[in-house]
C-alpha positions in Angstrom: 77.8 33.2 -63.0 77.5 32.0 -59.4 79.3 35.2 -58.2 76.6 37.2 -59.9 73.9 35.3 -58.1 75.7 35.9 -54.7 76.0 39.7 -55.1 72.4 40.6 -54.7 72.1 38.9 -51.3 74.4 41.3 -49.4 72.8 44.2 -51.2 69.3 43.4 -50.1 68.2 45.5 -47.3 66.0 44.2 -44.5 63.6 46.6 -43.1 61.6 46.6 -39.9 57.9 47.2 -40.0 54.7 45.7 -38.7 54.2 42.0 -39.1 52.4 40.4 -42.0 48.6 40.7 -42.0 47.8 37.2 -40.6 46.9 37.3 -36.9 46.0 34.4 -34.6 43.2 35.7 -32.4 43.0 32.5 -30.3 46.5 32.7 -29.0 47.4 34.0 -25.6 48.5 37.7 -25.4 52.0 38.5 -26.5 54.8 38.7 -23.8 55.9 42.3 -23.2 59.0 41.2 -21.3 60.1 38.1 -23.0 62.2 35.3 -21.5 64.3 33.1 -23.7 62.2 30.1 -22.6 59.3 31.8 -24.5 61.1 30.8 -27.7 61.9 27.2 -26.7 59.4 25.9 -29.3 61.8 26.9 -32.0 64.6 24.5 -30.9 65.5 21.8 -33.3 66.4 21.2 -36.9 64.2 22.5 -39.7 64.6 22.1 -43.5 62.6 23.3 -46.5 62.3 25.8 -49.3 63.1 29.5 -49.6 65.1 31.9 -51.7 64.9 29.5 -54.7 66.7 26.7 -52.9 66.8 24.4 -49.9 67.1 26.1 -46.5 68.2 24.5 -43.3 67.9 26.2 -39.9 69.0 24.7 -36.6 68.2 26.3 -33.2 69.7 25.3 -29.8 67.7 25.0 -26.7 67.6 28.0 -24.3 70.8 28.4 -22.3 72.2 31.4 -20.4 69.5 33.7 -21.5 70.0 33.1 -25.3 69.3 30.7 -28.2 71.8 30.2 -31.0 70.8 29.3 -34.5 72.5 28.5 -37.8 71.1 28.8 -41.4 72.3 27.8 -44.8 70.9 28.1 -48.3 71.8 25.5 -50.9 71.1 25.7 -54.6 72.1 23.1 -57.2 74.0 21.1 -54.5 76.2 24.1 -53.5 76.0 26.3 -50.5 75.1 29.9 -51.4 75.5 31.5 -47.9 75.4 30.8 -44.1 74.0 32.7 -41.1 74.7 32.6 -37.4 71.9 33.9 -35.3 71.3 34.8 -31.6 68.0 35.5 -29.9 68.3 37.3 -26.5 68.9 40.6 -24.8 71.6 43.1 -25.8 72.4 46.7 -25.3 69.3 47.8 -27.4 66.8 45.5 -25.6 65.7 42.1 -26.8 66.1 40.9 -30.3 67.4 38.5 -32.9 70.8 39.3 -34.4 72.2 37.7 -37.6 75.6 37.6 -39.1 75.9 36.4 -42.8 78.8 34.5 -44.3 79.7 33.6 -47.9 80.1 29.9 -48.8 83.9 30.5 -48.1 82.8 31.6 -44.6 83.8 35.3 -45.2 81.6 37.6 -43.2 79.4 40.0 -45.1 79.1 42.4 -42.2 82.2 44.0 -40.6 83.6 42.5 -37.4 81.5 44.8 -35.1 78.2 44.7 -37.1 75.3 42.4 -37.4 71.7 42.7 -38.7 69.3 43.2 -35.8 65.6 42.5 -35.7 64.0 44.2 -32.7 61.6 42.2 -30.6 57.9 42.9 -31.1 56.0 39.9 -29.6 56.1 36.3 -28.7 53.3 33.9 -27.9 52.7 30.2 -28.3 54.4 29.0 -31.5 54.7 32.6 -32.9 57.5 35.1 -32.6 57.6 38.5 -34.3 60.5 40.8 -34.7 60.7 44.0 -36.7 60.9 42.7 -40.3 60.9 39.0 -39.4 58.2 36.5 -38.2 58.5 32.9 -37.2 55.3 30.8 -36.8 55.2 27.1 -36.0 52.2 24.8 -36.7 53.1 21.4 -35.3 56.2 20.3 -37.3 56.0 23.1 -39.8 57.8 26.5 -39.4 56.9 29.4 -41.6 59.4 32.3 -41.7 58.7 35.6 -43.3 61.5 38.1 -43.9 60.8 41.7 -45.1 63.3 42.7 -47.7 63.9 45.4 -50.3 64.5 44.0 -53.7 66.9 45.4 -56.3 64.0 47.4 -57.8 63.4 49.2 -54.5 60.1 47.4 -53.8 59.4 46.0 -50.3 58.1 42.5 -49.9 57.8 39.6 -47.5 60.0 36.6 -48.5 58.6 33.3 -47.3 60.7 30.4 -46.1 58.7 27.2 -45.5 60.4 24.6 -43.3 59.5 21.2 -41.7 61.1 19.6 -38.7 64.0 17.4 -39.8 64.2 14.6 -39.4 60.4 14.3 -39.2 59.2 13.0 -35.8 57.7 9.6 -35.7 54.1 9.6 -34.5 53.5 8.1 -31.0 51.8 4.7 -31.1 
């Protein structure tokens, strides 16, 4: 049964397109030539809900022109899958790359492949890639991922996270 639940994930296709319809008109203009420091607000540990389970995402601080992240989805107390992510420049420009792994840590993509989200824009607490958005509001992080479902329809999948452990207020 669990194997049947795992099969749809590698078969889901992620598609680039314009970002979801919410726009922050008060934010500063998006960077056309991003620096990895523009994404520093993402660093830390985040935990919350998405894909019908508990999601955990951890991002390193900028170092050597990149940021590295990990993700895991847990349902019913068991890991469903993992991801390793990198934000930074590559041969195609600037983007966010993801490699997926089963709970046994077997890669879904072949050795030379990854899923790539091309950079679109970054501004204070908001990063947009083709098919992926990350938006922070204080200690909340909302992620939207554009996916094609098994029926062929396209939709934005939400992942709603909070900083973990929660920060204690300053006194």
